[in-house]
N, C-alpha and C positions, 0 to 999 in steps of 0.2 A: 537576682537578689541585689537590692540597692545597697550602696555604700553606707555604712553606719557613720554617724558623726558624733564628735565629742568636743566640748569646750573644756579646756584645761586652764584654771586660774592658778596664779603663782607659777606660771610657766618659765619664769626666769630664774627660779631657785634650783637647788641641786637635785631635788627629786623631779621638779617640773621639767627640767631639761631632758632628763632620762625618759620621763613619761612621754614627752612629745616625740622623741625618737622611736620609742617602742610602739606607740599607737600608730604612728605614721607607717612604720615598717609592717605593721599588721593589717594595713589597708584601710584604717579609719580615716575619715576626713577630719582633720584636727584644726580647731580654732585655738591658737595658743595666745593666752592673755597674760602678759606681765602687768605690773602696776601702771605702766604708761598707757597701756591699751584699755585696762579696766580697773577702776577703783572699786573693789567689792563692797566698800562701805557706802557707796553711792547707790541707793535703791533704784532710782530711775535709770542710771547707767546699766545696772545689772539687768533690769527687766527689759530695757531696750535691746541689749545685746542678745540675751537668751530668746527674746521674742522674735528677733530678726533672723538669727541662725537656726532656731528651732532644732537643737541637737537631740540625738537619742540619749546622750549621757552628759553629765557634768562632773568633772573631777576637781574638787576644791582643794588646792594646795596653798592658797594664799593664807597668810597668817601673820600675826604679831608674835615673833619669836624672841623678842628682847625680854628675857625672863626677869632680869633685875630691874630694868626700866619700867616694867609694868607695875611694880610696887608703888612708884610715884606718879604714874600716868595710867590709872585704871580705866579711865574712859576710852583711851586709845586702844587698850588691849581688848576691852569688851566690844568696841565698835568693830574691830577687825576679826575677832575670834568668835563672836556670838551674833551680833546684829547682822553682820555680813552673811552669815549662814542662814539667818532668817530670810534675808532678801533672795539668796540663791534658791532656798527651798520653795518660796512662793513662786519665783519665776519658773522653776522646774515643774511645779504643779500646773501652772498655766499652759505649758506646752507638752506635758506628758513626758518630760525627761527624767531619767533615773539619776539621782544625786549620790555622789560619793564624797564623803568628808573625812579628812585625815586629822586625827586627834593624837593624844600624847599620854605617856606614862604619868605625867604630872597631875592627872586627875585623881591619883591615889595618894594617901598620906605617907606611905612607905613603912608602916609599922607592922605589916603582916610578916610572919616568919616563913612564908612560902610564896611561890610565884602567884601573881594576881591573875585570876581568870576573868572572862568577860562579864560574869554575873556578880562579881564582887562589888559591894557598894563603893561609890566614889566618895572621896573626902579630901579634896585638894587643900593644900596648906598655903599656896601662893596665889597672888592675883592672877598670874598667868594661868595656873592650873584651874582656878575658878572660871576664868573666861573660856577656857577650852571645854570644861565640863558643860558650861552653858551652851556652847556651840553644838555639842552632841545632842542636847535636848532640842535645839532649834532645827536640827537636820530633819527631825520627824521620824515616825515609825517605819516608813517605807524606804528610808535611805540606807546606804551602806556606810557604816562608821568604822574606820580602821585606826586603831591605836598603835603607835610605834614608839621607838625610843632611840636615842643616841645616834642620830642619822649622820652619815658622812658620805661624801662622794668626790669624784675627781674634779667636778666642776662646782664651785661655790666654796664658802668658808666653813670650816669645821675643825674639830679637835685634831684630826690626823694631820692636816696641813699646818696647824699651829705647832704641833709637836715637832714636825720635821723641820720647820723654819727655825725653831729654837735650838734644836739639836745640831744645827749647822755650826753653832758657836761651840768650839771644843771646850771652852772653859765654863759652859753653862750646865748647871745641874738642875733638873726639873723636879718639881714637887707636885704629887697628885694624891688624892684622898683614897684611903682604903675602906672607908665606912659608908660609901655609896656604891650600890651594886645595880647593874642593869645589863641589858643586851645590846651590844652594838648592832647597827643596821646599816648596810651599805645601800646607797641610793638606787643603784641599778637593780639590785635584787628586789627592793621594795617596789619599785615601779613595775617590775615584771609581774609580781604577785598582784598588785593593784589591777593591772590589765587583765589578768586571769579572772579575778573576782568580778570585775565590771563586765567582762565578756559574758559571764554566766548570770549576770544580773542578781547577784547576791544582795541581801539586805541584812540589817542588824549589825551587831558589833563583832568585829574580829580583831584579835591581837596579831600583829604581823611584825616580827623581828627576825633577824638572823639568829641561829642557835649559838649558845655559849654565853653563860652568865659570868661576868667579871666585875671587879671593882675598877674605878677609873685608873688606879695605880697599875693593876694587872693589864688593863687595856693598853696603857701607854708602854708598858714593858713589851707587849706584843708588837706594837707599832714600831718601836725602836729595833727590835730583833728582826722583824720582817724587812726593814729598810737597810739593815746591815750595821746598826749601831749596837754597842753593848747595852744590855738592859739595866746595868748598874748606873746609867746616866740619870735615872729617875729614882727619887727617894720617896718613901711612904710617909704621909702625914694624915691627921684626922681633920674632919670638917672644922672642928673647933680651933685648929691651928692655922687655918687659912688667914692670910694677911695680905690685903684687907679682907674682912669677912664679906660674904655675899649678902645683899639686901634680901633676896628671896630665898626662903627655905627650900631645900631640895629633898625629895623622898630618899630615905636611906636604902630602901628596897624598892626598886622599880622594875624588877624582873617580871616579864609578862609571860604567862602560860598561854599556849596557842590552842586552847581547848576547842574553840569554834572550828578552826581549820581541821583539827583532828576528828571531831564529831561529824563533820561534813565529808570525811574521807579524802580531804585535800592534803597534799604533801607539805611537810614543814619546809621552811627555808633552810639552806645549808648553814653549816657552822661559819661564824664570821671570819675565821682566819683565812679561808679560801678567797672570798671576794676582797678582803683587805689586801691580800697579796696582789690580786689583779689590779686593785686601785693604785697601789704604790708602784707597780710596774708601769701603769699608764702615766702616773705623775713623772716617773723617770723618763719615759719616752717623750713626753711633751715638754719636759724641762721646766715645769711650773713651780717646783720647789727644789731647793738644794738637797742633793742626795749623795751619799758616799759612792 
């Protein structure tokens, strides 16, 4: 049996770094592409790389994730989050590669009073959300589209590292909102599930997050407690009290139901508190953030 091959875009990001490790360890031949190696907004570059490597699979983790900046630079967001997916989908069709595209909870407006399942209609409120919804359409009917939320990992920038850096100042009180709820997702767990779905060549939309729905305030409480700080270091505020206010609207409810995983008989990801503890232990071991 020949070795399977995969191109991973966005390979320098927090999920991409984990995915490269996981696919390599599983015996795949991995072509890891960060932005310096492949600009996914460049159609010719995309077609040349996919046409040359002729992979069995492509995992697209490249994205414009600057949510607030997208409000003032919509062309940049749509180029990276929508047109780039069109280029990748075309290149994949030309060589028979299976495309996986990672999307977001921001495709929903956040008004539903229950978790969103994969067949709920999208209604993004921000430019970022609209660009990601467009990318889902561009991926095409045979692609695997994985929506996720609140991603954080030991490598890369994220809210866990931000909180721990701020908490190192004993005089600092943190403020996080109580009226935005979602599911934290740890990068290594997400990359592992992506590998499982790609290995079985699933297609269609899947919601993939760790278990446990919390507000940002509750999530930060858990981060502090897990790291050894008192949870009282964070105070609750509402979105309306944020100073300065964020340019891009956030969905109040972005909790994702994992219906497609469940209906396919696939196991759900574990509760976020376990991998969060593992991540903080790793950060403590490598000394990348100050910890008590």
